[in-house]
N, C-alpha and C positions, 0 to 999 in steps of 0.2 A: 080410552077412558078410563079413569082410575075406579078401583074398586071401593065402594061407600057401604055402609051400613044401611040398615031399612030406613032407621031414624036420620039419618044424613050424616057427613062428616066422614073423617078416615076410620080406616080399620085400627082395631089395636095394634097388629102388627106396622103399619104405617107410622102411626104415633108414635111407638117406638123408635123405630126407624128415623124417625126427623128428629125426637128427643137425643138418642144419641149422635146424631150426628152434628146436631147444633152442639151440645155440651163438649164431644171432643174437640172438633174445630175450635169451638169459640175459646174453651181452656187450653188448647195447646198457643193460639194466639196469644191470650191474653197472659198468657206466661212466659210468651217470647220463643216458644218452641224450645225453653229450657226443659228438656226431656230427658231422663237416662236413658245409658244405652240399652235396657231391657227393664219396664218398668211395667206399672198398672195395665198399659193396654196390651203387655204381652209384646211388644215389639221386638224382635231378634235386632241386633246391632248391625249385620249384613244388609245394607240396602236402606236404609232408614235414617239415623241420625249419626252416624261415626262420620268423626273428622268434621264436626260443625264448627269446631273453635277456628277455623281460619278458613277465610273465602278463598276458594282456589283462584290462581291468578289470572286464568282465562276469561272469568266473570269480570274483572275488571276493565280487561282490554283484551276482548277474544281474537283469538288469531284468525280471522276472516278470511277463507278461501277468496281470492280478487283474480282477476283476469291478469294475464303476463303479456305484456306488448315487446315484441322482437324487432328491433330496428336495423337497418343497415347501417353502414360506416358514416354517411352522412346524418345521419337522424331520421330518415323516411322510415314509414311503418312497412314491414316484409307481412307480420300476421299478428293476429293476437289469439291467445290460447289460454283456455281456462276448463276446470270442472265446474266452477261454479262463475258464472257471469256477474262478477259484482264489482263496482268500483267504490269504494269508502270516501264518503266525504263529511266535512263539517259540518254541524247542526246549522252555521251561518249560512251555509250552502245549500241550503233548503229551503223552497218556499215557507213562508208563514201559515201560507193557505194547507199545505200539505202536514205541519204539524199541529194544526188546530182541527184538521179532518182525522187524525189519525186518533187523535185523542179522544175528539168527541164521539166515536163511533166504537173504539175498544174500551177505552175505560176515563169517562168524562170526569169522573171525580180524582183524577190522578195527580193534581196539583193540590189535592185536599185533605186526602189520606196517606197512610206510610206505604208500605211496602205491600200490606194486605188490608184490604176493605173489609172490615170488620161489618159494618151496615151490608155491603154488596154480599158478602158472604149468607147472612142471615135471611136476606130478603130472597137470595137464591135458592137457599134452602128450603124455606119455606113454599117459595112457586113450585118447587121440584117435587117437593112432597103431596102438594095439592093437585100436581097434575099426573104424580104417577110414574112421572118419567123424569128425564134432563130438559128442561124448558127451558133453563136460563143458566148461564155460566157466572162464576164469579173472580175469574183469574183477573189480576191487576196487568197493568201494561209489564210492571215490574216481573211480574211471575213470568210472564208470554215469555219475555227475556231471557230469563234464567232456563227457562224449558228449550227456546231456539238454540242457546249456547251448548246446550249438551247434544241437541239435533246436530248441529251444525259440527261438532268435534266427532261424532259417529259416522260424518260423512257419506259413502254410499253403501256402507255395511248393513245389511238388513239386520243382522241380530242386533249390533250396535243401535240400530234406529231403535228395533223393539225396545230394547233393554231402555232408552232416554226417553221413549213414551210411554212407560209402562204406567197403569194407573192405579197404582198400590197405594197403601197410605203411607207405607214409611217413603215412599217417593217422592208423594204429596208435601208431606213434612219438611223432607230434605229441601225439596224446592222453596218452601216457605221462607226455612231458617235463612237458604242464601239468599234470597230476594228481602230479608230484613237487612241484611249486612249490606246487600250490593246498595241500598237506599242510604245507608248511613255514610257507606264509603263514596259513591259515585257524584248523589245529589242527582235532582228530577231531569236536569238540562241535558248530563252527560246518557243517562237511562234512555231518554229519548231518543239521542242521537245513535246510540248503540244501538236502540230496538230497529230504527228506521233503515238503518245498514244491514241488517243480518236477516229480517223477514223476507219472505219469500212473495212475489207477486205474480208468480205464473209467468210461460212463455220463457221458461231457462232465464229467466231474472230474477236477481237475488239482490236485494237491497234497494232503496228508491231512486238512487241515481240510474242505476241498468234498466230499471223499470221503466222511467220517464224515456230514454232513452230509446227503449222497446217498442213502447206504444204511443209516443208523441216524437219520437226525435228530437229531443229536448233536453237539456240539462234541469234536474230537479228544483235547482233555485228560481226556473223561468214557467213553473208550472202555474197556471191559473187557478181558480175555484173548481168549475167543472172538471178538470183534469185530476187535480188534486183530491177531491172526493171519489172521483173514479176508482184512482189506485188505493184508496182508502177502504175503499169497499170489497176490493179483491182480497184483503189479507185472509178474512175470514172463511172463504173458500176460494183459491185463484182459479180451479177448473170450473165451478159452477157458473161462477160470476165474468168468465172470461168473455172480452169484448170482440174477440176477434171471432171467436166460435158462438157467441150467443148477445149480439146487441142488446137483446129484449132484456135479457136477464140483467146483464150489465149494467142497463138504463135504470132499471127498478132497484137495484142494491145504491147505484149513485145519486139516487133522490132521496133514498133512505139517507143515506151520508148527508147529503143537505139538510134534509129538515134534522136531524139531530143536531146539528150545527147550529141551526137556528134556534133549535129549542134550548140549548147552553149558552145562547146568545153570543156565538161566534161571528155570525150573520143575523143578519133582519130577516124577515120572514119574505121580506119585497125580493133582498137578493137571492134568497132561498128559490124563491117560484122562478125569476129571472133564469138562474141556471139551469133547474128542471125544466123550462122548455126548450132549452138547446140541445139539440142532438149530439150526439157523443161524436168527436171528429179525431180519428186515430191517424195518425202518419209513421207507420208502423217500421221498423227497420228490422231485416231480418238477422238472426245472430251469425257472426260471423266467425266461427271457433274452427281453431286448429290450423296445421299447416296446408290444409287443401285449399285455405283461401290466402295462400301466399302470393304476391304479386311477381311478375316474369318470369314465370316459371320457378320460382325460388323454393317450392314445396320442399323438395328434396334436401336444399341447404337447411332450412328451418327445421326439418326431422333430425339433420345430424346435429342442429344445436340442443335438441331436446335429449338426445340420445348421449350428447356428451354430459350433460347437466345429470342424465341418470347414472351414469356409467366410470365419471372422474371423481375419485376419492376427495379432491379439493371440495366437494359439494356434499361432503358427508363421508364418514367413514363407511355406514353402510348402506346395503341397498335400500332399507327402509328409509333411512336418515333421508335419502337423496332423494325417493319418490315422495318423500312428506313435502319435501320444498317443492318440488315440480308442481305436487297437487294444491299447495298451499296459495302458490303464484302471489302475485301483486308484484311481479318482478318487471323490471325494464332493462332489458336485455340489448345492449347494443353489439351489433356482431362485425367483422371484420368484410361482408358482402360489400362489395363496389356496387353500385348502382347501373354502373355502364358496363362493367364488364359482366356483370349478371345478365343486362338485355343483351350484349353482344352473344354470351354462351349459349342463351335460350334462342336466338335467332338464328346461331350457327348450328346447332344443336337438329333444327326442324326445319334447316333451308335445305338440306341435299336427303332427309330421311324421313319420311312419313308417319305420324304414329301408329298405322292400319299396316304398317310394312312389316315383312316376316321378321327383320333384323331391327334392332335398336341404335341409337348412337348417346352417346355421354361425353360431355366436355367439362373440365375442372380445370380451375384457372389458381395460381399461387403466385405470390410475391416474392420473389429471391430475396433475403436478407433480413425476412420477418417473419417467414412461414404463414403469413395471412392468408387464408382460404378466400379468393376475390369472388369465385362463382361456382356454380354447378348447376350443369342444364343437361337436359334429356331430350330425346326426341317422342318419347310417351309422357302425355301429362301425369302430374302427381295425382293419384286418386283411387278408389276403391273400385269405379266401375269400369268392371273387364270389357262390357260391351262397347264402351265408348274408350278401347284402349288404353285405360289409365293403369298405373302401379306405384306400390309404393317400394318397389325394390329400388335401393341406391346402387346404380352401375357404377359408381365412382368409387365407392367404399367398400370397406371389410365386412364381413357378415357380423360382427359385435356392432356396428353401427348401421345394421340396417341394410347392407350391402347383401352380395351372392355369396355361394359358400364356398367356394376355393378362391373368387377371383378369375381371371384370365391370363392365358401365357401370352408373353408380352412380345414374342417374335424376336425381331433382330434392333428392338427397340433397346435391348440388353448391350448390345455391342459395344457401343461407349463405354460402360462400366467396365469390360474387361479391357480396354484400350488404358481407360484411367490405372486400373491396378497394373496393366503392362509399364507404363511411363514410370509409377512410384517406385516399381523394382530397377527402374533404370535401364529399360529395353525402348532402344530408340523409335522415334515414331519412321525412322528411314528404314526399321527392319523391314525385310522383303523374305515373301514365301512363293516358292514356284509349284503349285499345285495342279494336277489335271482336275476335270469335271467331278472327281469321284477320290474319296480318299478313306483309307482305313487308320484308325489311331488306336493303338495299345490301350486298354482301359486301364493297365496297370501301371502306366507312364503317369498318372494322376493320383495326387494323394490327397486325402482329406484331411480337415484339421486336426482331426485325433491322430493321424499319421498313418493311416490304415489306406490300403490301395482302393482306389474307387471301385475296381472290378475285375474282371478275368475277360479274354477274348477281345475281340477288337470292336472299338464304335465306328460303326459304318455311316456315313454321310455324305451329300452331295451338295454341289452349288444348285442353284435353281435352273439353269438351262443347260444343255450340252457344252455350247460353245465358249462357257466361263473356263477357261483354261488358261494358264497363263502365269505371270508373275505381277503381283501387289505387294506393295507397301502399307503402311496404317492409312494414310489418308486417302490412298485411291480402294483400298478395301472396306473402309466405311461409308465413302461415296456410292461403291457398287454394290456395297453388302454382300461380301464375300463369305458363303458359310467357312469354306475351307482355310481360308486365312485364319478365321477366329478360333476355328479348332486347335490349330498348329499354335497361336498367338497363348490362348489359355495353358495350353501344353506347356508352354515356356515360361510363362509367368507364374503358373501355379494353380490348382482348383482352389487350393485354401483362401489363397491370397485374393483369388476373385471373390470368392464367396463373401470375405471381410471387408472386401471394398463396397460389395453391394449394401451389407447391413450399414456400413459407415455412413451411406449415402440414403438411409431408409426405406431401401427397396425391404417389401415385406409382404409376406403371403396374404390372400384374402381371408384365410381360416383362421391366423394367428399363429400358424405352427411353424417349426423351425425350418427354415431356407434348406430345402435337399441340397445336399453335395455331391451333386451328377455333373459331369462334365457338358451334358446337353443345357447348362444353366446359360451357358455364353451365347447360345443360339434361341435364348428365351421359352426354355423347356419349364421354367418354373412358373406357378399364377402369381400374379401382383394385381395392382388395382389403378386405375387411374390417377387417384389422388395421391399414390404412394411414388408413381412413375413421374409426376407433374414435380414433386417434391425434390426425389432425386435428381430430376435435369437443373430444377431450380440451383443445386450444388453448383453445377458448371456455371449457373449465369452469376454467382455469387463467389465466384473466383475459387471455389473449394470448400467454402464454408456449408454446412446442411444446417437447417433451421428446420425444428419437428413443426407440422401444420397445425395450426390454430384457428377458430371459428369465431372466439368471444373477446371482446375488448374489454368488457366492464358489464359488471349486473348493479343494479340498484335496487333495494328494497323498498315497499311501498312506503315504509318511514323514512326513507331517503339512507340507509344504510347503505354502505358498498361492500360487495361482498367477494372475496378472492376469486379469484378466474385462472385458468391454466395458464400458464406462460409458453411461449415458444424455446426451447433448449435448442441452442446453436454450438457446432462443434466442428473442429477442422477434420474433412474428410478425405482430403488430398493437399498437394502445395499448390499456390497459386498459379505455378507455372504448369503443372498438370492439368490445370483446368483451363488455363489460357492456350494450353496445345489443344483440348478436346474442343474449345470452342473454335478454332480455325479451322480445325478439320471438319467440324459439324457444318460452317459456313459453306463447305463445299457441297454438300448433301442438298442445300436448297439451291446452290448456284449451275448446278451441272451435274448432280446425282441423281438418287430416285426420289429427292423431293422436290423437284422444281418445280412441280405445280403449287405447291406450300409458299414456296418463298415470297417474303415483303421486300417491294421495292425500295422503300423509302427509309429501310433503319437497318443496323447490323440485325442480323437473325440467324438461327442455328436449329438442327433438328435433326430425327433420324425417323425413318418408316419403319414397320414391322407388320410381317404377315407371317399367321402360324399355320401348321400343318395342316394340308387340305383348306386353307383359304378360311378356315372358322372364328379366326380374329384379325382384323385388321385396324392399325394403329398410325398416328403421327404425333411423337414428343417434339417439343421445341419451344424455343425462348428467345427473349431479346434479354438485354441485363437487365430490364425490369419488369419483365413478364416470363413465367412460364405456364404452357397450356398442354394436356394432354387430351388428344381425340382419341376413342375406341368405338369400334361398329362392329357388330356382332349379333348372334342370335342369344336372345335374353329369356328364351320360352323353352323349358324341356330341353330334348337331347339336341345337342348343337348340330347346325347343320352348315353343311360348306356354301360357299358364296361364289357359287358359279353360275351362269346362265340365270341370273335373277336381276329383277326389275326391284331398284330401290330408289325412292323420291321421283319416281316416273322417269327414271332413265335407265337403258338396259347397261348389264355388265357381263360379259360373257365371265371375267374371272376379278372379285374384288381384291384391290391391292392397298398397300399403306397409302401410297403417295395418290392415288387417284381417287380414293373417298376422304379417309378420315383428314388427308393432307389440305385439300381444299376447304373443308369444314375447318381445319384449323386457323387456315389464311382467314376465314369471315370472322371467327371469333377474335384472334387478335389484331386486325385491322380495325374493329369496330371498337375493341377495349381499350387502344391505343390512339385514338384520336383525339388531335390536340394535346398529347401528350410528349415529354420530352423525350429525344432521341440518343441516348447515349450509346458509345459506340464498346465491342469488346477490347481489352486490350492487346494492343498489336505485339505481336511477336513472331518470328520467323519459324516455321515449322521445318525441319529438316526433310528432304525425299529419298527414296530408295533410288537404286541406279537406273532402271527403267520401268517403271509403273505404268501401267494404262495404254501399253502396247500389246496389242493382243491379236491372237488368230482367228479370233470367232466375231459376229458380229453381235454388238448390244442392242437390245428391245428399245426403241427410243419410242414407242407409242404410247396408248392410253396404259399399258399393263405396266405402271411406275412402281411396282413394289420392289423389295430386296430381291437383286437377282434379275431388274430388267434396267433398260438402260444402261447397259454396262459398256465399258472397254476393257477389254481383256488381252493381256500382252504375255509373249512368252519372254526366256530370259532371267536375267535376276539372280537372284543368290543361287548356289547348291543346297539340294536338300539337305538343312542341318539335321534331321532327322532320319538317321538311316534305317531305322526299327520300320517306319513307315512305307507301306506300300502303295500303287494307285493301280489297281486291278480293273482291266478296260472293260469288263463284264460286270462290274458290280454297281447295283442301282441302289441307292440311299435314302436317307430323308430329305425333305425341303426344310427351308427356311423355316424357324422356328423348332424345328425337332431333331432330335440326334439319331435318329432311325432305330435300329437295333444293337445292343451291347453284347453279342455274342451269347455266351453263356456264363457271363459274370454275374455277379448278384450283386452289384450295383451298378446296372448298365446303364449305359448311355442311353437311355431313352428320353424323348422329348417329354414325356410324362402325359397326362391328361390332356385334354383340349379346354381349354378355360370355361368356366360354368357362370 
């Protein structure tokens, strides 16, 4: 209770405060807030009246944070993302009941006064002075709108929010001045529209459209009297009057609004009484925000789109500019994601590998000739709940885009790149090498692109099984994935030429660092990513032209303005004849080589298996003329473990290989993605063969161990050894597929590198 003198009435201090408050604010209002920068009130220029001569543009049309909608290539919704769940609508799309309810309860004289309700100020000051506290506010709808704009601009920064809501006299005068200018320039209807779009209604809903959808699952234009009154009542205190958590308080507040509407003549008393008697009938829609809500397992692709906008300079020169664009939202992003391909990739990734398995699978698909990313699927679902085996780690991409630190060693899937480099140098596919199971290759016979020797000592390597001795040409060596052949082919082609071909095909490390110029790269010793491998193999499908991968087709702002987006850049990585030759040779891999379990029977297809040292990573990368798909399987958590004697997807594997697990996953993804699609053929070309390939003195493994080195024919004979400096010690034990073993004492030794991470 306020303190009073013994004879009644206010104390001298209260009377003085009342007089001063009324005099100051009334004088300020009557003067149109035409105050000097520092005058009789002793107001400092900073934070008071500075800059009053020109209204901020944001007050005319505030850049309200809205929800962003991410669409697939057919226009179907993938997910909605927002920092503020808001959809801006025109006043004509807001129920008349809502318009009347908010005015009645927040500023019933809105259409009668200007920006400042002097009568209301005097009444509030008098009542507050009488009560000794703040019993009644005096802010008009326009003043509330101005303050809300400042709060909106502050975003989620607590310091800026505090500054925007500070209750200093200077701040009040600033808001009053802006309110006057807003009234003059916008008019009542536009102010009401902006106010209803900016106001917070609780439950993460900003603006009346989002609030209507949240509480009643309908558009704001369809709100009835009872619903509109309830929403209008929330504005004063969204948490206190939340109908979801406290129906009784919400009902009382709604009825207060209804009675006020009757008092000002918006509705009759009979209408008010009837509405009061009706219980609040909610139809709540839970907020769906972020990539975690993406359909068909597209959360990883959704996050890739987000990362693209936050990292690509086309969306802003600085990180802050790009972040502001994303936070502001209101974007409609049409992506390259093909719904059929995504469904196929998601099904394939989960068909053979369970989410709670020790290892994970990743599937990514790219369209040759356009670079469009059509799908991204993983065996573990997208999310943050580790107890449900969820993850936000995108196994298909590099670290910058949300992927692993380094990527993964690619094993024998690199060998076709070496073959392409050799063909470009003029080496015939008929080139035959005869080797034993193990060989040594001098490190100083390899030269880096800087002209330096790759190292000293010998690079020791071996084939997968001891029976793999004999003679192979390029076709049979690709089909049987012969390590020794590709070490010798790289030696003849050149290390630099091999690395440069990889670069032209888009091969890149997951950590973004320069590709290492080590001879073991030909056996997959350098890490890369499934997306990079799918894009590289799309170069073969596209007859030698590489196109950078892209995920976004178009972006439209809330105002309908189209934003520039990253475009795929295409360049000739090799001749058409080289690509045609590779295509024909890799057809053999899926027809009678290490990838027979992956082969498609209804169309031309080609591909390559890959398994790294100790079977820590297993791959299948393959393509048709119109689709390129990469599949990786391996340990994605902590220190990578070998895939021996392991159960995956309920099936036991004594040893995992590229053809026996990633291959069948690839087949599922390709079959379903290409259903009812065209069946183009590779360009037919005759591939020269060596004198006596595939005639062996050993037995190939044709069983379930379908990896590089398995299911191989091995032959003797062929060309004489063209490298007299190479020796084949019978007691040498070297590295396996995907690793180069040890490089002797060389400072640039041929190690296969770290295992993929």
